[in-house]
C-alpha positions as CSV (number, residue, x, y, z in Angstrom):
1,M,122.8,63.8,103.9
2,R,122.6,65.8,101.7
3,L,120.0,64.1,98.6
4,V,121.9,63.5,95.5
5,W,121.0,66.3,92.1
6,L,117.2,65.1,91.9
7,L,116.3,65.4,87.9
8,I,114.6,67.8,86.6
9,A,112.6,67.1,83.2
10,A,111.6,69.7,80.6
11,L,110.1,72.5,80.5
12,A,108.9,75.2,77.4
13,P,110.7,76.6,75.4
14,A,112.6,79.1,75.7
15,G,110.5,82.4,74.9
16,H,106.9,81.2,76.1
17,G,106.5,82.6,79.7
18,Q,107.4,86.1,81.2
19,G,107.4,88.9,78.4
20,S,107.7,86.3,75.8
21,A,105.3,89.0,73.0
22,A,107.7,91.6,73.6
23,A,110.1,92.6,71.3
24,G,113.5,93.4,71.9
25,P,117.1,91.7,71.8
26,V,117.7,88.7,74.2
27,I,121.4,86.3,74.8
28,Q,121.2,83.0,75.2
29,M,122.5,80.6,76.3
30,D,122.7,76.6,75.7
31,Y,124.8,74.0,77.6
32,A,124.4,70.5,77.0
33,N,126.5,67.8,79.2
34,P,125.0,64.1,78.5
35,G,127.4,63.4,81.6
36,L,125.3,65.4,84.5
37,S,121.8,65.1,84.7
38,P,120.2,67.7,83.5
39,S,122.1,66.8,80.7
40,Q,121.2,70.1,78.9
41,W,119.5,73.9,79.9
42,T,118.9,77.1,78.1
43,I,118.8,80.5,79.7
44,T,117.5,83.5,77.9
45,L,117.9,86.7,79.4
46,R,116.1,90.4,78.7
47,P,118.2,93.2,78.7
48,D,115.6,94.0,82.0
49,G,117.1,91.2,83.9
50,T,113.8,89.4,83.1
51,G,114.6,85.9,81.9
52,H,113.2,82.4,81.0
53,F,114.8,78.7,82.3
54,R,114.3,75.4,81.0
55,S,116.5,72.0,81.1
56,Q,116.0,68.1,80.3
57,M,116.9,65.4,82.5
58,G,120.0,63.7,80.9
59,S,120.4,59.7,82.4
60,P,120.7,59.3,86.4
61,S,124.0,57.6,88.0
62,D,123.1,54.8,90.5
63,G,122.9,57.1,92.9
64,E,120.3,59.1,92.1
65,R,117.7,56.0,90.8
66,E,116.3,56.8,94.1
67,A,116.1,60.6,94.7
68,I,113.5,62.4,94.6
69,H,111.9,63.4,90.7
70,T,110.5,67.3,90.4
71,P,107.6,67.1,88.4
72,P,108.7,68.9,84.4
73,V,108.1,72.8,85.6
74,N,107.9,75.8,83.3
75,R,110.3,78.5,85.0
76,D,110.5,81.9,84.5
77,F,112.8,84.0,86.2
78,Q,114.0,88.0,87.0
79,V,117.7,88.2,87.5
80,S,119.4,91.9,88.7
81,A,119.5,94.4,86.5
82,E,123.1,95.2,87.1
83,F,123.4,91.3,85.8
84,A,122.1,91.7,82.6
85,A,123.6,95.1,81.8
86,E,126.8,93.3,82.5
87,T,125.5,90.2,80.2
88,F,124.4,92.7,77.1
89,A,128.1,94.3,77.4
90,A,129.7,91.7,76.8
91,A,128.2,90.6,74.0
92,G,128.5,93.4,72.2
93,R,131.9,93.8,73.1
94,H,132.4,90.4,71.5
95,K,130.3,91.8,68.2
96,W,127.6,90.0,69.2
97,F,129.2,87.1,68.9
98,N,129.7,86.7,66.4
99,E,133.5,85.7,66.6
100,A,135.1,83.1,67.5
101,C,134.4,81.6,71.0
102,E,136.5,78.3,71.2
103,S,140.6,77.8,72.6
104,H,141.3,74.2,70.9
105,L,143.0,74.1,73.7
106,K,143.9,70.4,75.0
107,V,141.4,70.4,78.1
108,A,138.7,68.6,80.4
109,F,135.4,68.9,78.6
110,Q,133.4,71.4,80.4
111,G,129.7,70.7,78.6
112,W,129.1,72.9,75.5
113,K,128.4,76.1,75.5
114,T,126.0,78.0,72.7
115,F,126.2,82.1,73.3
116,T,123.3,83.4,71.3
117,Y,122.1,86.9,70.3
118,T,119.0,88.1,68.1
119,G,118.0,92.1,68.2
120,P,118.3,95.8,66.7
121,Q,122.1,94.8,66.2
122,G,121.8,91.6,64.4
123,A,121.9,87.8,64.9
124,G,125.4,85.8,66.3
125,A,126.3,82.9,67.9
126,C,129.2,81.0,68.9
127,T,130.1,77.6,70.8
128,F,132.3,76.3,72.8
129,N,135.0,73.6,75.8
130,Y,136.2,76.5,76.9
131,S,137.0,79.5,75.4
132,R,140.4,81.5,75.8
133,D,139.2,85.1,75.9
134,K,138.5,85.1,79.2
135,E,134.6,87.7,79.7
136,V,133.4,85.1,77.4
137,Q,135.1,81.8,79.6
138,T,133.4,83.8,83.0
139,L,130.1,85.2,80.6
140,A,129.4,81.2,80.6
141,E,130.3,80.6,84.2
142,S,127.9,83.4,85.6
143,M,125.4,81.7,83.8
144,E,126.2,78.0,84.5
145,A,126.0,79.5,88.1
146,V,122.7,81.6,87.6
147,A,121.5,78.1,86.0
148,E,122.1,76.3,88.8
149,T,120.4,79.4,91.0
150,I,117.5,78.1,89.3
151,L,118.3,74.3,90.0
152,E,118.5,74.8,93.8
153,G,114.9,76.5,94.3
154,A,113.4,73.9,91.8
155,R,114.8,71.6,94.7
156,L,114.3,73.2,97.2
157,E,110.4,72.7,96.6
158,T,110.3,68.9,95.2
159,L,111.7,67.9,99.1
160,L,109.5,71.1,100.9
161,Q,106.6,69.5,99.4
162,H,108.0,65.6,99.8
163,D,111.1,65.2,102.8
164,R,110.6,68.5,104.4
165,L,114.1,67.1,106.3
166,G,115.4,66.8,103.7
167,L,115.7,70.5,103.1
168,D,118.6,70.9,106.0
169,A,121.6,69.5,103.7
170,E,120.1,71.1,100.1
171,I,120.0,74.8,101.5
172,E,123.5,74.5,103.6
173,F,124.6,72.9,100.2
174,L,123.2,76.3,97.9
175,A,124.4,78.4,101.1
176,D,128.5,77.0,100.7
177,A,127.7,78.0,96.4
178,A,126.4,80.6,97.1
179,E,129.7,82.2,99.0
180,D,131.9,80.7,96.7
181,G,130.2,81.6,93.4
182,R,129.0,78.4,92.5
183,A,125.5,79.6,91.8
184,Q,124.3,82.9,91.8
185,Q,122.2,85.5,92.1
186,L,119.5,84.7,94.4
187,C,117.1,86.9,93.7
188,A,115.8,84.1,90.8
189,I,114.9,82.6,93.7
190,R,113.4,84.4,96.2
191,E,109.8,82.8,96.5
192,I,110.7,80.0,97.9
193,L,113.2,81.2,99.9
194,E,110.1,83.3,101.2
195,R,108.2,80.0,102.2
196,L,110.7,78.4,103.9
197,A,112.0,81.0,105.8
198,Q,108.4,82.0,107.0
199,D,107.4,78.8,107.2
200,D,107.1,77.8,110.8
201,Q,107.6,73.9,109.6
202,V,110.6,73.1,108.7
203,L,113.7,73.0,111.1
204,E,115.1,76.6,112.3
205,R,118.5,76.0,110.5
206,V,116.2,76.3,107.7
207,R,114.3,79.0,107.8
208,K,117.2,81.1,109.7
209,R,119.6,79.8,106.0
210,A,116.4,81.0,104.1
211,R,116.6,84.2,105.9
212,A,120.1,84.3,105.4
213,L,119.9,84.3,101.3
214,L,117.5,86.8,101.1
215,E,119.6,88.8,102.6
216,R,122.3,88.3,100.4
217,A,119.8,88.5,97.5
218,A,118.7,91.5,98.4
219,T,122.6,93.2,98.1
């Protein structure tokens, strides 16, 4: 049975880590939903595809209380230059988020998303639950899918250390999520996928799926 969500402890603040001292434009997305765990996370992204991710755990559900917890982590990541370019281009088309994003439609709560831009073009920010603008909504969903990839990478690392048998169900879940778009930019977790692909102490099914995910990450 697939393990329930493993809780991710708070990471170091965005801006600490890879390339933090480098000047240049940055897009940040903050996500908050107290009904989920993690209940809050932040992604910062630079035009070259480098970025930083941090998350805060919420209150675990009854099913999660017995799950293995990941230790506190501080994680930089790398996505494709194409993904970063598309993200910054979309931000530019939306006045670097100097416009209203919230639709004010009566839709189910999906979590508060805040986009922030800082850079040579100035600064801007907008917050929404659901955006009427298709491009802004799609951009948020893409960033959420990157966050899901990074969180899945952290779960795989924890399972590799504490519950190797649990890797089978978890990596199957990741493969399904990558197939339907819930997880994107697998290159962000290349390191753990390479470890799994080469580890003869885990099931062959796990190694095979890790190799397949690495092939997807390279495309």
